[in-house]
C-alpha positions in Angstrom: -20.4 -3.8 -18.4 -17.5 -4.2 -16.1 -13.9 -3.1 -16.6 -11.0 -3.6 -14.2 -7.5 -2.1 -14.0 -5.0 -3.6 -11.6 -2.9 -1.1 -9.8 -0.9 -3.5 -7.7 -0.7 -7.3 -7.1 1.2 -9.2 -4.5 0.6 -12.6 -2.9 -0.9 -10.8 0.2 -3.0 -8.2 -1.6 -4.4 -6.8 -4.8 -5.5 -3.3 -5.6 -7.9 -2.9 -8.5 -10.0 -0.1 -10.0 -13.3 -1.5 -11.1 -15.7 0.4 -13.4 -19.3 -0.4 -14.2 -21.3 1.2 -17.0 -24.5 -0.8 -16.3 -27.8 0.8 -15.6 -29.8 -2.4 -14.7 -32.2 -1.8 -11.8 -32.8 -5.5 -11.1 -30.5 -7.5 -8.9 -27.8 -9.5 -10.7 -27.4 -13.2 -10.4 -25.9 -14.3 -7.1 -22.2 -14.8 -6.9 -19.8 -15.9 -4.2 -16.3 -14.7 -3.6 -13.5 -16.5 -1.8 -11.5 -13.5 -0.6 -11.5 -10.7 2.0 -12.0 -7.4 0.2 -12.5 -3.7 1.0 -14.5 -1.9 -1.7 -14.6 1.9 -1.7 -16.7 4.0 -4.2 -14.7 6.6 -6.0 -17.6 7.9 -8.2 -21.3 7.1 -8.7 -23.4 4.8 -6.6 -24.9 1.3 -6.7 -26.7 -1.2 -4.5 -25.4 -4.4 -2.9 -27.3 -7.3 -1.4 -25.3 -9.7 0.8 -26.6 -12.5 3.0 -30.1 -11.1 3.3 -29.3 -7.4 3.7 -29.0 -4.7 1.1 -27.1 -1.4 1.2 -26.9 1.7 -0.9 -23.2 2.5 -1.7 -21.7 5.8 -2.8 -18.5 7.7 -2.0 -19.6 8.1 1.7 -20.0 4.3 2.2 -17.8 1.2 1.7 -18.1 -2.5 2.4 -15.9 -5.2 3.8 -16.6 -8.5 2.1 -15.5 -11.9 3.4 -15.2 -15.4 1.8 -18.4 -17.3 1.3 -20.8 -14.3 1.2 -23.5 -14.5 -1.5 -23.7 -11.2 -3.3 -26.0 -9.4 -5.8 -25.7 -6.0 -7.3 -28.0 -3.4 -8.9 -27.1 -0.2 -10.7 -30.2 1.9 -10.8 -28.2 5.2 -11.1 -25.9 4.2 -14.0 -22.2 3.7 -13.8 -19.7 3.8 -10.9 -16.0 3.5 -10.3 -14.6 1.7 -7.2 -11.3 0.7 -5.7 -11.3 -2.9 -4.6 -8.6 -4.0 -2.2 -8.3 -7.7 -1.8 -6.2 -8.8 1.1 -5.2 -11.6 3.5 -6.4 -10.8 7.0 -3.0 -12.0 8.3 -1.7 -8.6 7.2 -3.4 -7.2 10.3 -3.0 -10.2 12.4 -6.6 -10.4 13.4 -9.9 -11.8 12.0 -12.3 -9.5 10.2 -16.1 -9.6 9.8 -18.3 -8.5 6.9 -19.8 -5.1 7.3 -20.9 -1.9 5.6 -19.0 1.2 6.7 -19.3 4.9 6.8 -16.5 6.6 4.9 -15.4 9.7 6.9 -12.8 12.2 5.8 -9.9 10.2 7.3 -10.9 7.1 5.3 -11.3 9.3 2.2 -7.8 10.6 2.6 -6.4 7.1 3.3 -8.1 5.9 0.1 -6.6 8.7 -2.0 -3.2 8.1 -0.5 -3.4 4.5 -1.4 -4.2 5.2 -5.1 -1.5 7.9 -5.2 1.0 5.4 -3.8 0.3 3.0 -6.6 1.7 5.6 -9.0 5.0 5.8 -7.2 6.1 2.3 -8.3 7.0 1.4 -4.7 4.5 -1.4 -4.2 6.4 -3.3 -1.5 6.7 -0.5 1.0 5.0 2.8 0.2 1.8 1.2 -1.2 1.9 -1.7 1.4 2.0 0.8 4.3 -0.8 2.9 2.8 -2.9 -0.2 2.3 -2.3 -1.3 5.9 -3.3 2.1 7.2 -6.4 2.2 5.1 -7.7 -1.2 6.1 -6.8 -0.5 9.8 -8.6 2.9 9.9 -11.7 1.4 8.2 -11.9 -1.7 10.4 -10.9 0.1 13.6 -7.3 0.2 14.9 -6.7 -1.9 18.0 -4.4 -0.6 20.6 -0.8 -1.6 19.9 0.5 -2.3 23.3 4.3 -1.9 23.8 6.1 -4.8 25.3 9.7 -5.5 26.3 10.4 -7.2 22.9 9.2 -4.3 20.8 12.5 -2.4 20.8 14.3 -5.6 19.9 11.9 -6.2 17.0 12.5 -2.7 15.6 16.2 -3.2 16.0 16.0 -6.5 14.1 14.0 -4.8 11.3 16.6 -2.0 11.0 19.4 -4.6 10.9 17.7 -6.6 8.1 17.3 -3.4 6.1 20.8 -2.2 6.7 22.3 -5.6 6.0 20.3 -5.9 2.8 18.6 -9.1 3.8 16.6 -10.5 0.9 13.5 -10.4 3.0 13.9 -6.7 3.5 12.9 -6.1 -0.1 9.3 -6.4 0.8 7.5 -5.3 3.9 5.4 -8.4 4.1 8.5 -10.7 3.7 10.3 -8.7 6.4 7.4 -9.1 8.8 7.3 -12.9 8.1 11.1 -13.0 8.8 10.5 -11.4 12.1 7.4 -13.5 12.9 5.0 -10.6 13.3 2.0 -9.2 11.3 2.9 -6.5 8.7 0.5 -4.2 10.5 2.1 -4.6 13.9 5.6 -4.2 12.5 4.6 -1.0 10.6 3.0 0.6 13.7 5.7 -0.4 16.1 8.4 0.8 13.8 6.8 4.2 13.3 6.2 4.7 17.0 9.7 3.7 18.0 11.6 5.5 15.3 9.4 8.5 14.5 9.4 7.7 10.8 7.6 5.0 8.7 9.3 1.8 7.6 9.1 3.1 4.0 10.9 6.4 4.8 13.5 4.6 6.9 14.3 2.1 4.1 14.5 4.9 1.6 16.8 6.8 3.9 19.1 3.8 3.9 18.9 3.5 0.1 19.7 7.2 -0.4 22.9 6.8 1.6 23.9 3.8 -0.5 23.1 5.8 -3.6 25.3 8.7 -2.5 28.1 6.3 -1.7 27.9 4.8 -5.2 27.6 8.2 -6.9 30.7 9.3 -5.1 32.5 6.2 -6.2 31.5 6.7 -9.9 28.2 4.9 -10.1 27.1 3.4 -13.4 24.1 4.7 -15.3 21.3 5.9 -13.1 18.9 3.2 -14.5 21.4 0.5 -13.4 21.9 2.2 -10.1 18.1 2.2 -9.5 17.9 -1.5 -10.3 20.8 -2.3 -8.0 19.2 -0.5 -5.1 15.7 -2.0 -5.7 13.9 1.1 -7.0 11.1 0.6 -9.5 13.0 2.6 -12.1 15.2 5.6 -12.6 12.4 8.1 -12.1 11.6 6.5 -8.7 15.3 6.7 -7.7 15.4 10.4 -8.7 12.2 11.3 -6.9 13.3 9.6 -3.7 16.8 11.2 -3.6 15.3 14.6 -4.3 12.8 14.2 -1.5 15.5 13.2 1.0 18.4 15.6 0.1 16.9 18.2 -2.2 19.0 17.3 -5.2 18.7 15.1 -8.2 21.2 12.2 -8.6 23.0 14.2 -11.4 23.4 17.2 -9.1 24.6 15.0 -6.3 27.3 13.5 -8.6 28.6 17.0 -9.2 28.5 17.8 -5.5 30.2 14.5 -4.4 32.8 14.1 -7.2 35.2 17.2 -7.4 35.7 18.2 -11.0 32.7 16.2 -12.3 31.6 17.9 -15.6 28.4 19.8 -15.7 26.1 18.0 -18.2 
């Protein structure tokens, strides 16, 4: 019996936790998928047959599936839980081939960070960058060669974020605006600025939050919505991470005579 819980879904990717409680030792009926997907085992083990080859999968192994593959599955050891990441290869800006992969400690950490990012509510930056990092480390990171246009690209990304361009609300949309793959934009930005796109964008949003708190901002839930945070809790976590204070404490610090709640 299969169960699935979606952690994140966007036009370019989906992240789903898939559980299987089956114990059948025989191969399942063949099925074909039409997506690229990276599947990592969180618990348990199972067998997968694809295009004439079979593999034993457990938390030390993962597989990269591609459209058109014929697959069969068997679960001789009982149940398992996996993270399935479906994605458009345009995120990385390069083609990908089906393969079975060894999961080393770096991949395990990237997997855990992806799942943790899903709990932050920041799907369009924090989770997107973790997903790009996970897929890149699994499939092998090509050398990102700097060029004369790289600095201008990073400057354009910063301008879009600071000017609150509609496309800056999502990493993938920002990359499309700048005509570059999300992976390349993320890597170039981090190398040039020394911080990730996610942290830079949050830095800008924290400044806006402080401005509005000093001006007598509305309720924190409304402020969170205005600044594009998932909710008030997401706003509070981000501000505390960047300045060491909650929004309520900041209001007291920024507005002389503000009452202590």
